[in-house]
Backbone as a chain_set.jsonl record, in Angstrom:
{"seq": "MNYLKMTLADLKQLSKNARIILDKNFEDRAAHMALAAASKEISRREREAFPDRRPNINYFDCGLSVGQEIKFSIDLSVEITVYNGRELRWNGHIIHYTPLKNKLREIYDLPLNGKGVFKVDGKDLDEIYDETYGPKSS", "coords": {"N": [[100.634, 77.218, 166.263], [99.132, 79.776, 168.093], [99.646, 82.947, 167.642], [98.281, 85.275, 168.131], [97.075, 84.983, 170.58], [99.112, 84.971, 172.366], [101.045, 86.536, 174.954], [102.711, 89.742, 174.92], [105.201, 89.565, 176.118], [105.653, 86.812, 175.919], [105.791, 86.548, 173.125], [108.103, 88.036, 172.597], [109.958, 86.465, 173.951], [109.766, 84.119, 172.462], [110.782, 85.079, 170.026], [113.397, 85.629, 170.827], [114.288, 83.038, 171.518], [114.079, 81.786, 169.004], [116.017, 83.232, 167.602], [118.326, 82.361, 168.912], [118.361, 79.683, 168.133], [118.67, 80.058, 165.363], [121.157, 81.262, 165.272], [122.76, 79.11, 165.72], [121.967, 77.35, 163.725], [121.334, 78.467, 160.823], [119.71, 77.629, 158.804], [117.387, 76.555, 159.8], [114.191, 76.073, 159.226], [111.745, 76.102, 160.672], [112.367, 77.728, 162.842], [112.817, 80.147, 161.516], [110.232, 80.616, 160.547], [108.736, 80.837, 162.931], [110.0, 83.059, 164.062], [109.421, 85.006, 162.122], [106.583, 85.128, 162.248], [106.191, 85.88, 164.946], [107.535, 88.34, 164.96], [105.968, 89.846, 163.164], [103.547, 89.948, 164.576], [104.302, 91.297, 166.919], [105.018, 93.745, 165.783], [102.501, 94.521, 164.731], [101.034, 94.886, 167.095], [102.462, 96.984, 168.26], [101.903, 99.022, 166.436], [99.161, 99.298, 166.892], [99.167, 100.147, 169.562], [100.468, 102.59, 169.425], [99.243, 104.535, 167.437], [99.743, 106.995, 166.135], [102.406, 107.133, 165.746], [105.017, 106.391, 163.523], [105.876, 103.107, 162.667], [108.653, 100.978, 163.707], [110.753, 99.639, 161.202], [109.612, 96.709, 159.614], [110.782, 94.119, 157.96], [109.426, 92.013, 156.785], [106.787, 92.954, 156.639], [107.277, 94.825, 154.707], [107.579, 93.314, 152.488], [109.926, 91.914, 152.111], [112.2, 89.109, 152.457], [113.686, 86.523, 154.519], [117.165, 86.412, 154.309], [117.249, 87.925, 152.037], [118.963, 90.206, 149.979], [120.283, 93.418, 150.721], [121.415, 96.207, 149.17], [124.178, 98.357, 149.628], [124.627, 101.321, 148.361], [126.85, 102.977, 148.276], [129.104, 101.446, 148.685], [129.394, 98.612, 147.163], [130.509, 96.241, 147.97], [129.859, 95.799, 150.561], [128.11, 93.597, 152.54], [124.804, 93.009, 153.213], [122.055, 91.465, 154.626], [118.638, 90.43, 155.066], [117.826, 89.374, 158.225], [115.783, 88.763, 160.035], [112.394, 89.759, 160.754], [112.893, 92.263, 161.908], [115.617, 92.698, 162.019], [118.943, 92.907, 160.608], [121.648, 91.206, 158.907], [124.966, 91.92, 159.028], [128.316, 92.101, 158.258], [128.811, 89.809, 159.772], [127.397, 90.339, 162.056], [124.341, 90.761, 163.894], [122.005, 93.236, 163.474], [120.04, 96.184, 163.984], [118.237, 98.397, 161.744], [118.574, 101.308, 162.06], [120.896, 101.59, 163.83], [122.729, 100.372, 162.084], [122.663, 102.119, 159.873], [123.707, 104.386, 161.144], [126.284, 103.494, 161.855], [127.445, 102.93, 159.319], [127.246, 105.458, 158.233], [129.067, 106.788, 159.8], [131.47, 105.388, 159.142], [131.684, 105.88, 156.362], [131.408, 108.59, 156.164], [128.88, 109.923, 155.661], [126.039, 112.05, 154.76], [123.68, 113.295, 157.221], [120.913, 112.484, 156.844], [121.095, 110.32, 155.07], [119.581, 109.123, 153.065], [118.527, 107.023, 150.364], [120.704, 105.301, 150.073], [120.466, 102.63, 150.655], [119.389, 99.857, 148.981], [116.9, 97.719, 147.595], [116.586, 95.341, 145.314], [117.099, 97.399, 143.478], [115.438, 99.437, 144.364], [114.868, 102.121, 146.612], [115.214, 101.609, 150.072], [114.061, 103.268, 152.008], [111.947, 104.372, 150.559], [110.424, 102.086, 150.139], [109.69, 101.604, 152.774], [108.082, 103.918, 153.239], [106.011, 103.406, 151.397], [104.92, 101.167, 152.561], [104.154, 101.934, 155.201], [103.141, 104.452, 154.979], [103.599, 107.976, 154.231], [105.771, 110.233, 156.025], [104.281, 112.304, 158.408], [103.651, 115.83, 158.32]], "CA": [[100.737, 78.097, 167.414], [98.301, 80.96, 167.91], [100.424, 84.105, 168.078], [97.35, 86.316, 168.572], [96.728, 84.757, 171.992], [100.329, 85.062, 173.19], [101.351, 87.841, 175.529], [103.85, 90.404, 174.289], [106.412, 88.985, 176.723], [105.847, 85.487, 175.318], [106.233, 86.755, 171.742], [109.507, 88.466, 172.64], [110.756, 85.299, 174.345], [109.791, 83.249, 171.287], [111.736, 85.691, 169.092], [114.743, 85.425, 171.378], [114.625, 81.616, 171.371], [114.287, 81.502, 167.58], [117.327, 83.801, 167.231], [119.355, 81.463, 169.453], [118.395, 78.518, 167.231], [119.194, 80.484, 164.064], [122.593, 81.502, 165.416], [123.406, 77.804, 165.635], [121.61, 76.704, 162.461], [120.599, 79.491, 160.084], [118.818, 76.965, 157.84], [116.233, 75.989, 160.504], [112.98, 76.696, 158.661], [110.745, 76.308, 161.723], [112.78, 78.899, 163.616], [112.544, 81.307, 160.666], [108.786, 80.834, 160.497], [108.315, 81.323, 164.251], [110.517, 84.417, 164.209], [108.661, 85.873, 161.223], [105.231, 85.304, 162.78], [106.279, 86.654, 166.186], [107.922, 89.719, 164.594], [104.798, 90.504, 162.575], [102.553, 90.198, 165.629], [104.857, 92.365, 167.765], [104.895, 94.967, 164.991], [101.076, 94.873, 164.681], [100.636, 95.404, 168.419], [103.082, 98.303, 168.442], [101.14, 99.985, 165.63], [97.901, 99.531, 167.591], [99.427, 100.876, 170.799], [100.947, 103.937, 169.1], [98.768, 104.737, 166.064], [100.269, 108.22, 165.53], [103.847, 106.974, 165.546], [105.39, 105.465, 162.452], [106.506, 101.955, 163.318], [109.968, 100.503, 163.296], [110.634, 98.856, 159.976], [109.519, 95.258, 159.673], [111.121, 93.748, 156.59], [108.386, 91.137, 156.256], [105.688, 93.853, 156.255], [107.722, 95.527, 153.491], [107.641, 92.369, 151.383], [111.236, 91.281, 152.004], [112.243, 87.783, 153.066], [114.941, 86.144, 155.172], [118.278, 86.181, 153.395], [117.229, 88.85, 150.898], [120.094, 91.13, 150.0], [120.088, 94.861, 150.667], [122.654, 96.782, 148.633], [124.649, 99.649, 150.128], [125.044, 101.872, 147.069], [128.14, 103.667, 148.399], [130.139, 100.418, 148.584], [128.663, 97.387, 146.838], [131.128, 95.073, 148.593], [129.245, 95.644, 151.881], [127.067, 92.579, 152.466], [123.718, 93.179, 154.17], [120.907, 90.626, 154.3], [117.565, 90.394, 156.05], [117.998, 88.271, 159.179], [114.414, 88.46, 160.457], [111.505, 90.881, 160.483], [113.361, 93.524, 162.44], [117.072, 92.805, 162.077], [119.753, 92.617, 159.43], [122.957, 90.591, 159.142], [126.0, 92.735, 158.4], [129.664, 91.875, 158.792], [128.751, 88.764, 160.778], [126.648, 90.823, 163.216], [122.902, 90.984, 163.761], [121.896, 94.649, 163.812], [118.84, 96.883, 163.527], [118.462, 99.317, 160.625], [119.111, 102.619, 162.452], [122.309, 101.489, 164.223], [123.53, 100.083, 160.889], [122.802, 103.384, 159.131], [124.613, 105.257, 161.892], [127.639, 102.947, 161.757], [127.951, 103.142, 157.96], [127.378, 106.913, 158.08], [130.331, 107.094, 160.464], [132.567, 104.804, 158.371], [131.773, 106.455, 155.015], [131.22, 110.037, 156.273], [127.677, 110.233, 154.891], [125.18, 113.079, 155.335], [122.853, 112.828, 158.322], [119.694, 111.758, 156.476], [121.537, 109.061, 154.487], [118.533, 108.533, 152.217], [118.885, 106.557, 149.038], [121.921, 104.494, 149.999], [120.117, 101.229, 150.829], [118.524, 99.474, 147.869], [116.41, 96.346, 147.491], [116.246, 95.157, 143.896], [117.175, 98.697, 142.817], [114.507, 100.405, 144.94], [115.323, 102.68, 147.881], [114.568, 101.004, 151.224], [113.214, 104.278, 152.651], [110.723, 104.46, 149.747], [109.649, 100.883, 150.449], [109.116, 101.865, 154.098], [106.991, 104.887, 153.07], [104.911, 102.737, 150.714], [104.336, 100.193, 153.492], [103.583, 102.533, 156.399], [102.656, 105.791, 154.689], [104.637, 109.01, 154.334], [105.948, 110.926, 157.296], [103.367, 113.451, 158.487], [104.356, 117.111, 158.501]], "C": [[99.907, 79.35, 167.133], [99.007, 82.182, 168.504], [99.528, 85.219, 168.598], [97.02, 86.198, 170.051], [97.929, 84.884, 172.927], [100.486, 86.46, 173.758], [102.545, 88.436, 174.786], [105.163, 89.834, 174.821], [106.712, 87.608, 176.122], [106.337, 85.594, 173.876], [107.705, 87.158, 171.694], [110.418, 87.316, 173.036], [110.863, 84.316, 173.189], [110.787, 83.769, 170.259], [113.169, 85.442, 169.548], [115.185, 83.97, 171.199], [114.895, 81.245, 169.916], [115.631, 82.047, 167.117], [118.469, 82.903, 167.709], [119.498, 80.238, 168.547], [119.038, 78.9, 165.902], [120.687, 80.807, 164.124], [123.376, 80.2, 165.294], [123.174, 77.134, 164.285], [120.714, 77.655, 161.667], [119.592, 78.893, 159.114], [117.549, 76.412, 158.495], [114.949, 76.714, 160.092], [111.918, 76.991, 159.726], [111.088, 77.544, 162.564], [112.541, 80.176, 162.82], [111.057, 81.642, 160.659], [108.265, 81.378, 161.824], [108.754, 82.764, 164.449], [109.74, 85.4, 163.341], [107.276, 86.163, 161.788], [105.24, 86.144, 164.056], [106.621, 88.112, 165.887], [106.741, 90.489, 164.022], [103.763, 90.858, 163.644], [103.034, 91.297, 166.582], [104.694, 93.71, 167.055], [103.437, 95.447, 164.941], [100.618, 95.48, 166.003], [101.236, 96.773, 168.693], [102.339, 99.369, 167.651], [99.802, 100.307, 166.29], [98.105, 100.395, 168.824], [99.815, 102.332, 170.54], [100.541, 104.298, 167.672], [99.328, 105.987, 165.376], [101.761, 108.136, 165.229], [104.09, 106.018, 164.381], [106.18, 104.325, 163.074], [107.952, 101.748, 162.886], [109.767, 99.654, 162.052], [110.521, 97.374, 160.313], [109.688, 94.796, 158.233], [110.072, 92.836, 155.963], [107.17, 91.951, 155.837], [106.002, 94.527, 154.922], [107.893, 94.584, 152.298], [108.995, 91.706, 151.187], [111.192, 89.924, 152.69], [113.622, 87.525, 153.669], [115.992, 85.852, 154.11], [118.313, 87.126, 152.209], [118.311, 89.913, 151.071], [119.622, 92.58, 149.928], [121.428, 95.448, 150.245], [122.928, 98.133, 149.284], [125.306, 100.333, 148.935], [126.384, 102.607, 147.114], [129.299, 102.681, 148.211], [129.443, 99.065, 148.387], [129.292, 96.126, 147.431], [130.574, 94.831, 150.004], [128.076, 94.671, 151.75], [126.07, 92.762, 153.599], [122.577, 92.28, 153.709], [119.877, 90.72, 155.417], [117.773, 89.16, 156.925], [116.642, 87.796, 159.707], [113.568, 89.703, 160.2], [112.05, 92.228, 160.899], [114.87, 93.735, 162.383], [117.723, 92.39, 160.763], [121.023, 91.897, 159.856], [123.965, 91.414, 158.343], [127.328, 92.42, 159.068], [129.679, 90.811, 159.889], [127.983, 89.145, 162.027], [125.167, 90.919, 162.88], [122.657, 92.397, 164.291], [120.581, 95.214, 163.278], [119.231, 97.932, 162.489], [119.114, 100.635, 161.053], [120.555, 102.53, 162.945], [123.23, 101.174, 163.034], [123.741, 101.349, 160.078], [123.796, 104.298, 159.832], [126.057, 104.793, 161.775], [128.228, 103.206, 160.367], [128.104, 104.634, 157.654], [128.721, 107.37, 158.666], [131.529, 106.62, 159.621], [132.788, 105.545, 157.053], [131.526, 107.959, 154.989], [130.044, 110.515, 155.403], [126.896, 111.375, 155.541], [124.214, 112.463, 156.353], [121.629, 112.038, 157.877], [120.011, 110.417, 155.81], [120.509, 108.385, 153.592], [119.123, 108.078, 150.887], [120.106, 105.671, 148.947], [121.661, 102.998, 150.186], [119.078, 100.857, 149.787], [118.149, 97.988, 147.958], [115.918, 96.188, 146.067], [116.158, 96.504, 143.173], [116.27, 99.772, 143.393], [114.995, 100.835, 146.324], [114.522, 102.085, 149.049], [113.666, 102.001, 151.951], [111.906, 104.474, 151.877], [109.817, 103.264, 150.022], [108.964, 101.051, 151.801], [107.912, 102.805, 153.974], [105.777, 104.26, 152.38], [104.179, 101.765, 151.649], [103.57, 100.883, 154.618], [103.008, 103.938, 156.185], [103.753, 106.827, 154.89], [104.655, 109.656, 155.717], [105.021, 112.132, 157.312], [104.161, 114.713, 158.81], [104.074, 117.717, 159.836]], "O": [[99.983, 79.915, 166.041], [98.965, 82.413, 169.712], [99.963, 86.027, 169.419], [96.719, 87.197, 170.705], [97.768, 84.903, 174.147], [100.107, 87.446, 173.125], [103.29, 87.725, 174.111], [106.118, 89.644, 174.068], [107.866, 87.275, 175.851], [107.197, 84.822, 173.451], [108.46, 86.676, 170.849], [111.53, 87.198, 172.52], [111.927, 83.742, 172.957], [111.551, 82.993, 169.684], [114.037, 85.09, 168.75], [116.312, 83.703, 170.783], [115.819, 80.488, 169.623], [116.318, 81.402, 166.325], [119.456, 82.71, 166.999], [120.61, 79.81, 168.234], [119.858, 78.151, 165.372], [121.399, 80.643, 163.133], [124.513, 80.189, 164.823], [124.049, 76.444, 163.762], [119.493, 77.649, 161.822], [118.7, 79.601, 158.648], [116.709, 75.846, 157.796], [114.667, 77.82, 160.553], [111.265, 78.034, 159.672], [110.202, 78.308, 162.946], [112.109, 81.182, 163.383], [110.673, 82.808, 160.753], [107.436, 82.287, 161.834], [107.99, 83.594, 164.941], [109.434, 86.508, 163.781], [106.841, 87.315, 161.807], [104.393, 87.02, 164.229], [106.055, 89.019, 166.498], [106.537, 91.656, 164.359], [103.177, 91.94, 163.616], [102.239, 92.138, 167.003], [104.279, 94.695, 167.667], [103.17, 96.639, 165.091], [99.895, 96.477, 166.018], [100.587, 97.628, 169.295], [102.16, 100.49, 168.129], [99.352, 101.452, 166.255], [97.298, 101.283, 169.099], [99.519, 103.207, 171.353], [101.394, 104.361, 166.787], [99.382, 106.03, 164.147], [102.304, 108.99, 164.529], [103.448, 104.974, 164.272], [107.053, 104.552, 163.912], [108.406, 102.26, 161.863], [108.723, 99.025, 161.881], [111.233, 96.856, 161.173], [108.832, 95.054, 157.387], [109.852, 92.878, 154.753], [106.576, 91.678, 154.793], [105.108, 94.77, 154.111], [108.306, 95.012, 151.22], [109.198, 91.004, 150.196], [110.249, 89.627, 153.423], [114.591, 88.22, 153.366], [115.737, 85.137, 153.141], [119.285, 87.141, 151.454], [118.533, 90.437, 152.163], [118.7, 92.922, 149.187], [122.45, 95.212, 150.89], [122.021, 98.945, 149.466], [126.414, 99.969, 148.541], [126.989, 102.833, 146.066], [130.338, 103.03, 147.651], [128.966, 98.458, 149.346], [128.681, 95.058, 147.4], [130.8, 93.766, 150.578], [127.164, 94.887, 150.951], [126.42, 92.686, 154.777], [122.176, 92.323, 152.546], [120.202, 91.045, 156.559], [117.881, 88.042, 156.422], [116.385, 86.597, 159.813], [114.005, 90.608, 159.49], [111.702, 93.244, 160.297], [115.353, 94.831, 162.668], [117.164, 91.655, 159.949], [121.428, 91.966, 161.016], [123.827, 91.579, 157.131], [127.447, 92.467, 160.293], [130.47, 90.898, 160.828], [127.917, 88.358, 162.971], [124.79, 91.132, 161.727], [123.048, 92.723, 165.412], [120.077, 94.77, 162.247], [120.398, 98.305, 162.371], [120.114, 101.039, 160.46], [121.381, 103.334, 162.514], [124.365, 101.646, 162.98], [124.857, 101.632, 159.642], [124.638, 104.917, 159.18], [126.96, 105.614, 161.613], [129.371, 103.647, 160.247], [128.994, 105.025, 156.899], [129.409, 108.219, 158.1], [132.484, 107.369, 159.418], [133.926, 105.81, 156.666], [131.441, 108.55, 153.913], [130.194, 111.38, 154.54], [127.063, 111.644, 156.731], [123.968, 111.257, 156.338], [121.325, 111.008, 158.479], [119.252, 109.464, 155.98], [120.578, 107.172, 153.39], [120.074, 108.66, 150.367], [120.516, 105.313, 147.843], [122.539, 102.181, 149.907], [118.011, 101.468, 149.718], [118.954, 97.138, 148.335], [114.947, 96.826, 145.661], [115.26, 96.724, 142.361], [116.329, 100.919, 142.95], [115.473, 100.015, 147.107], [113.292, 102.063, 149.011], [112.612, 101.617, 152.459], [110.864, 104.717, 152.486], [108.599, 103.406, 150.126], [107.8, 100.686, 151.961], [106.849, 102.532, 154.532], [104.639, 104.554, 152.744], [102.968, 101.572, 151.534], [102.461, 100.469, 154.956], [102.453, 104.534, 157.108], [104.715, 106.594, 155.622], [103.674, 109.617, 156.46], [104.974, 112.896, 156.348], [105.195, 114.669, 159.478], [104.587, 118.791, 160.147]]}, "num_chains": 1, "name": "protein.A"}
């Protein structure tokens, strides 16, 4: 499938369809591959459309893979894994990074910036983001 030739609407529909398949069968490799490719292409187009804006995190761009664990350093019993390029699986829910940070900040009464609490193989997820997309401009 040539994702470069697909419209943005088609890419989003493909992502939605792949998520539906994965909700029924998380082991479906073809659905994971389609979702990964569509997520990367959507992310690339967003960066082109808004070059001055830092993009939403894409876990695949950051070198993570489906099912990879993200540790919440405040409570290691919290299970978070990469679901696709843009979403995480937490507590049986599929959720984006910012809403997850906000929810856990609320539950654990964390400071507003909440930096340094999400780790991938011991490395801060925010640092991985900065290395992937560049530091925040002043």
